[in-house]
PyMOL CGO cylinders between C-alpha atoms (Angstrom):
from pymol import cmd
from pymol.cgo import CYLINDER

trace = [
    CYLINDER, 1.34, 17.70, 3.27, 0.14, 14.88, 1.66, 0.3, 1, 1, 1, 1, 1, 1,
    CYLINDER, 0.14, 14.88, 1.66, 0.69, 12.45, -1.51, 0.3, 1, 1, 1, 1, 1, 1,
    CYLINDER, 0.69, 12.45, -1.51, -0.99, 9.93, -2.92, 0.3, 1, 1, 1, 1, 1, 1,
    CYLINDER, -0.99, 9.93, -2.92, 0.86, 7.09, -4.37, 0.3, 1, 1, 1, 1, 1, 1,
    CYLINDER, 0.86, 7.09, -4.37, 0.56, 3.83, -6.04, 0.3, 1, 1, 1, 1, 1, 1,
    CYLINDER, 0.56, 3.83, -6.04, 2.08, 0.41, -4.73, 0.3, 1, 1, 1, 1, 1, 1,
    CYLINDER, 2.08, 0.41, -4.73, 0.69, -3.23, -5.99, 0.3, 1, 1, 1, 1, 1, 1,
    CYLINDER, 0.69, -3.23, -5.99, -2.06, -1.95, -8.33, 0.3, 1, 1, 1, 1, 1, 1,
    CYLINDER, -2.06, -1.95, -8.33, -4.17, 0.10, -4.76, 0.3, 1, 1, 1, 1, 1, 1,
    CYLINDER, -4.17, 0.10, -4.76, -3.63, 3.91, -4.19, 0.3, 1, 1, 1, 1, 1, 1,
    CYLINDER, -3.63, 3.91, -4.19, -2.91, 4.98, -0.52, 0.3, 1, 1, 1, 1, 1, 1,
    CYLINDER, -2.91, 4.98, -0.52, -3.29, 8.81, 1.21, 0.3, 1, 1, 1, 1, 1, 1,
    CYLINDER, -3.29, 8.81, 1.21, 0.47, 9.37, 2.29, 0.3, 1, 1, 1, 1, 1, 1,
    CYLINDER, 0.47, 9.37, 2.29, 1.23, 11.86, 5.01, 0.3, 1, 1, 1, 1, 1, 1,
    CYLINDER, 1.23, 11.86, 5.01, 4.73, 11.80, 6.77, 0.3, 1, 1, 1, 1, 1, 1,
    CYLINDER, 4.73, 11.80, 6.77, 4.74, 10.20, 10.16, 0.3, 1, 1, 1, 1, 1, 1,
    CYLINDER, 4.74, 10.20, 10.16, 1.90, 7.34, 9.38, 0.3, 1, 1, 1, 1, 1, 1,
    CYLINDER, 1.90, 7.34, 9.38, 2.41, 3.65, 9.36, 0.3, 1, 1, 1, 1, 1, 1,
    CYLINDER, 2.41, 3.65, 9.36, 1.34, 2.18, 5.98, 0.3, 1, 1, 1, 1, 1, 1,
    CYLINDER, 1.34, 2.18, 5.98, 0.29, -1.57, 5.44, 0.3, 1, 1, 1, 1, 1, 1,
    CYLINDER, 0.29, -1.57, 5.44, 0.90, -2.36, 1.22, 0.3, 1, 1, 1, 1, 1, 1,
    CYLINDER, 0.90, -2.36, 1.22, 1.75, -5.59, -0.33, 0.3, 1, 1, 1, 1, 1, 1,
    CYLINDER, 1.75, -5.59, -0.33, 4.74, -7.86, 0.51, 0.3, 1, 1, 1, 1, 1, 1,
    CYLINDER, 4.74, -7.86, 0.51, 7.70, -5.79, -0.13, 0.3, 1, 1, 1, 1, 1, 1,
    CYLINDER, 7.70, -5.79, -0.13, 10.52, -8.57, -0.98, 0.3, 1, 1, 1, 1, 1, 1,
    CYLINDER, 10.52, -8.57, -0.98, 13.28, -6.66, 2.24, 0.3, 1, 1, 1, 1, 1, 1,
    CYLINDER, 13.28, -6.66, 2.24, 14.44, -6.62, 5.64, 0.3, 1, 1, 1, 1, 1, 1,
    CYLINDER, 14.44, -6.62, 5.64, 12.94, -4.93, 8.49, 0.3, 1, 1, 1, 1, 1, 1,
    CYLINDER, 12.94, -4.93, 8.49, 14.44, -1.29, 9.08, 0.3, 1, 1, 1, 1, 1, 1,
    CYLINDER, 14.44, -1.29, 9.08, 15.36, -0.94, 5.53, 0.3, 1, 1, 1, 1, 1, 1,
    CYLINDER, 15.36, -0.94, 5.53, 14.38, 2.42, 3.48, 0.3, 1, 1, 1, 1, 1, 1,
    CYLINDER, 14.38, 2.42, 3.48, 12.24, 1.92, 0.67, 0.3, 1, 1, 1, 1, 1, 1,
    CYLINDER, 12.24, 1.92, 0.67, 11.20, 5.07, -1.85, 0.3, 1, 1, 1, 1, 1, 1,
    CYLINDER, 11.20, 5.07, -1.85, 8.50, 4.89, -4.23, 0.3, 1, 1, 1, 1, 1, 1,
    CYLINDER, 8.50, 4.89, -4.23, 8.81, 6.75, -7.17, 0.3, 1, 1, 1, 1, 1, 1,
    CYLINDER, 8.81, 6.75, -7.17, 4.92, 6.48, -8.28, 0.3, 1, 1, 1, 1, 1, 1,
    CYLINDER, 4.92, 6.48, -8.28, 3.36, 9.47, -6.80, 0.3, 1, 1, 1, 1, 1, 1,
    CYLINDER, 3.36, 9.47, -6.80, -0.19, 10.27, -8.59, 0.3, 1, 1, 1, 1, 1, 1,
    CYLINDER, -0.19, 10.27, -8.59, -0.68, 13.21, -6.47, 0.3, 1, 1, 1, 1, 1, 1,
    CYLINDER, -0.68, 13.21, -6.47, 1.18, 16.02, -3.85, 0.3, 1, 1, 1, 1, 1, 1,
    CYLINDER, 1.18, 16.02, -3.85, -1.13, 18.30, -1.86, 0.3, 1, 1, 1, 1, 1, 1,
    CYLINDER, -1.13, 18.30, -1.86, -1.50, 20.85, 1.05, 0.3, 1, 1, 1, 1, 1, 1,
    CYLINDER, -1.50, 20.85, 1.05, -4.72, 19.84, 3.31, 0.3, 1, 1, 1, 1, 1, 1,
    CYLINDER, -4.72, 19.84, 3.31, -6.47, 22.83, 2.18, 0.3, 1, 1, 1, 1, 1, 1,
    CYLINDER, -6.47, 22.83, 2.18, -5.08, 24.06, -0.33, 0.3, 1, 1, 1, 1, 1, 1,
    CYLINDER, -5.08, 24.06, -0.33, -3.14, 23.48, -3.49, 0.3, 1, 1, 1, 1, 1, 1,
    CYLINDER, -3.14, 23.48, -3.49, -3.37, 20.19, -5.10, 0.3, 1, 1, 1, 1, 1, 1,
    CYLINDER, -3.37, 20.19, -5.10, 0.16, 18.71, -7.69, 0.3, 1, 1, 1, 1, 1, 1,
    CYLINDER, 0.16, 18.71, -7.69, -0.87, 16.24, -10.41, 0.3, 1, 1, 1, 1, 1, 1,
    CYLINDER, -0.87, 16.24, -10.41, 0.85, 13.49, -12.51, 0.3, 1, 1, 1, 1, 1, 1,
    CYLINDER, 0.85, 13.49, -12.51, -0.97, 12.44, -15.47, 0.3, 1, 1, 1, 1, 1, 1,
    CYLINDER, -0.97, 12.44, -15.47, -0.26, 9.84, -14.60, 0.3, 1, 1, 1, 1, 1, 1,
    CYLINDER, -0.26, 9.84, -14.60, 2.74, 10.19, -12.71, 0.3, 1, 1, 1, 1, 1, 1,
    CYLINDER, 2.74, 10.19, -12.71, 4.67, 13.43, -10.96, 0.3, 1, 1, 1, 1, 1, 1,
    CYLINDER, 4.67, 13.43, -10.96, 7.80, 14.18, -12.22, 0.3, 1, 1, 1, 1, 1, 1,
    CYLINDER, 7.80, 14.18, -12.22, 10.63, 14.21, -10.03, 0.3, 1, 1, 1, 1, 1, 1,
    CYLINDER, 10.63, 14.21, -10.03, 8.29, 13.21, -6.97, 0.3, 1, 1, 1, 1, 1, 1,
    CYLINDER, 8.29, 13.21, -6.97, 9.29, 10.64, -4.08, 0.3, 1, 1, 1, 1, 1, 1,
    CYLINDER, 9.29, 10.64, -4.08, 8.38, 9.00, -0.83, 0.3, 1, 1, 1, 1, 1, 1,
    CYLINDER, 8.38, 9.00, -0.83, 10.75, 7.83, 1.41, 0.3, 1, 1, 1, 1, 1, 1,
    CYLINDER, 10.75, 7.83, 1.41, 9.51, 5.50, 3.89, 0.3, 1, 1, 1, 1, 1, 1,
    CYLINDER, 9.51, 5.50, 3.89, 10.84, 3.07, 6.62, 0.3, 1, 1, 1, 1, 1, 1,
    CYLINDER, 10.84, 3.07, 6.62, 9.96, -0.61, 7.08, 0.3, 1, 1, 1, 1, 1, 1,
    CYLINDER, 9.96, -0.61, 7.08, 8.95, -1.55, 10.73, 0.3, 1, 1, 1, 1, 1, 1,
    CYLINDER, 8.95, -1.55, 10.73, 7.01, -5.32, 9.98, 0.3, 1, 1, 1, 1, 1, 1,
    CYLINDER, 7.01, -5.32, 9.98, 6.88, -8.17, 7.90, 0.3, 1, 1, 1, 1, 1, 1,
    CYLINDER, 6.88, -8.17, 7.90, 3.25, -9.90, 8.44, 0.3, 1, 1, 1, 1, 1, 1,
    CYLINDER, 3.25, -9.90, 8.44, 0.20, -11.99, 7.78, 0.3, 1, 1, 1, 1, 1, 1,
    CYLINDER, 0.20, -11.99, 7.78, -2.66, -11.28, 7.32, 0.3, 1, 1, 1, 1, 1, 1,
    CYLINDER, -2.66, -11.28, 7.32, -6.14, -11.98, 9.01, 0.3, 1, 1, 1, 1, 1, 1,
    CYLINDER, -6.14, -11.98, 9.01, -7.56, -15.80, 7.01, 0.3, 1, 1, 1, 1, 1, 1,
    CYLINDER, -7.56, -15.80, 7.01, -10.16, -14.77, 4.30, 0.3, 1, 1, 1, 1, 1, 1,
    CYLINDER, -10.16, -14.77, 4.30, -12.37, -17.41, 4.03, 0.3, 1, 1, 1, 1, 1, 1,
    CYLINDER, -12.37, -17.41, 4.03, -13.36, -18.31, 0.16, 0.3, 1, 1, 1, 1, 1, 1,
    CYLINDER, -13.36, -18.31, 0.16, -16.42, -20.86, 0.49, 0.3, 1, 1, 1, 1, 1, 1,
    CYLINDER, -16.42, -20.86, 0.49, -18.03, -22.90, -2.83, 0.3, 1, 1, 1, 1, 1, 1,
    CYLINDER, -18.03, -22.90, -2.83, -21.95, -24.54, -3.55, 0.3, 1, 1, 1, 1, 1, 1,
    CYLINDER, -21.95, -24.54, -3.55, -23.47, -25.35, -5.48, 0.3, 1, 1, 1, 1, 1, 1,
    CYLINDER, -23.47, -25.35, -5.48, -27.27, -26.22, -4.57, 0.3, 1, 1, 1, 1, 1, 1,
    CYLINDER, -27.27, -26.22, -4.57, -28.47, -29.19, -4.57, 0.3, 1, 1, 1, 1, 1, 1,
    CYLINDER, -28.47, -29.19, -4.57, -25.70, -31.23, -5.85, 0.3, 1, 1, 1, 1, 1, 1,
    CYLINDER, -25.70, -31.23, -5.85, -23.62, -31.74, -3.32, 0.3, 1, 1, 1, 1, 1, 1,
    CYLINDER, -23.62, -31.74, -3.32, -20.54, -29.45, -4.56, 0.3, 1, 1, 1, 1, 1, 1,
    CYLINDER, -20.54, -29.45, -4.56, -19.19, -27.90, -1.58, 0.3, 1, 1, 1, 1, 1, 1,
    CYLINDER, -19.19, -27.90, -1.58, -15.12, -26.05, -1.26, 0.3, 1, 1, 1, 1, 1, 1,
    CYLINDER, -15.12, -26.05, -1.26, -13.42, -24.70, 1.18, 0.3, 1, 1, 1, 1, 1, 1,
    CYLINDER, -13.42, -24.70, 1.18, -10.03, -22.22, 0.72, 0.3, 1, 1, 1, 1, 1, 1,
    CYLINDER, -10.03, -22.22, 0.72, -8.88, -19.91, 3.02, 0.3, 1, 1, 1, 1, 1, 1,
    CYLINDER, -8.88, -19.91, 3.02, -6.14, -17.03, 2.12, 0.3, 1, 1, 1, 1, 1, 1,
    CYLINDER, -6.14, -17.03, 2.12, -3.72, -14.76, 4.15, 0.3, 1, 1, 1, 1, 1, 1,
    CYLINDER, -3.72, -14.76, 4.15, -1.70, -12.19, 2.33, 0.3, 1, 1, 1, 1, 1, 1,
    CYLINDER, -1.70, -12.19, 2.33, 2.23, -11.35, 3.01, 0.3, 1, 1, 1, 1, 1, 1,
    CYLINDER, 2.23, -11.35, 3.01, 1.80, -7.51, 4.22, 0.3, 1, 1, 1, 1, 1, 1,
    CYLINDER, 1.80, -7.51, 4.22, 4.54, -5.03, 5.35, 0.3, 1, 1, 1, 1, 1, 1,
    CYLINDER, 4.54, -5.03, 5.35, 4.20, -2.00, 7.51, 0.3, 1, 1, 1, 1, 1, 1,
    CYLINDER, 4.20, -2.00, 7.51, 5.99, 0.35, 6.37, 0.3, 1, 1, 1, 1, 1, 1,
    CYLINDER, 5.99, 0.35, 6.37, 6.54, 3.93, 8.05, 0.3, 1, 1, 1, 1, 1, 1,
    CYLINDER, 6.54, 3.93, 8.05, 6.69, 7.01, 5.97, 0.3, 1, 1, 1, 1, 1, 1,
    CYLINDER, 6.69, 7.01, 5.97, 9.76, 9.23, 6.79, 0.3, 1, 1, 1, 1, 1, 1,
    CYLINDER, 9.76, 9.23, 6.79, 9.72, 11.82, 3.51, 0.3, 1, 1, 1, 1, 1, 1,
    CYLINDER, 9.72, 11.82, 3.51, 7.81, 13.31, 1.08, 0.3, 1, 1, 1, 1, 1, 1,
    CYLINDER, 7.81, 13.31, 1.08, 9.72, 15.51, -1.88, 0.3, 1, 1, 1, 1, 1, 1,
    CYLINDER, 9.72, 15.51, -1.88, 8.05, 16.89, -4.72, 0.3, 1, 1, 1, 1, 1, 1,
]
cmd.load_cgo(trace, "trace")
């Protein structure tokens, strides 16, 4: 069984036991979290229940495994022939969760 959940403006296809990297969730490591924004639930090669846009009564339970920061991404801006160069870096804060249960 798999589910498609929405978190941080993105959609993720998850199964029980998966480790998923999401945008930072402000909770401690080991805490149980529940995702109520479930867009679809289905079986591989079987039936798919799709919400409009969210399935009522469906939820995905997960456990926070790790809080960390991702790789640095560099943004470089340049205006040619003008001597203008700017470099800026960004590191996204991420949370790794383990999917424990899919209900719906």
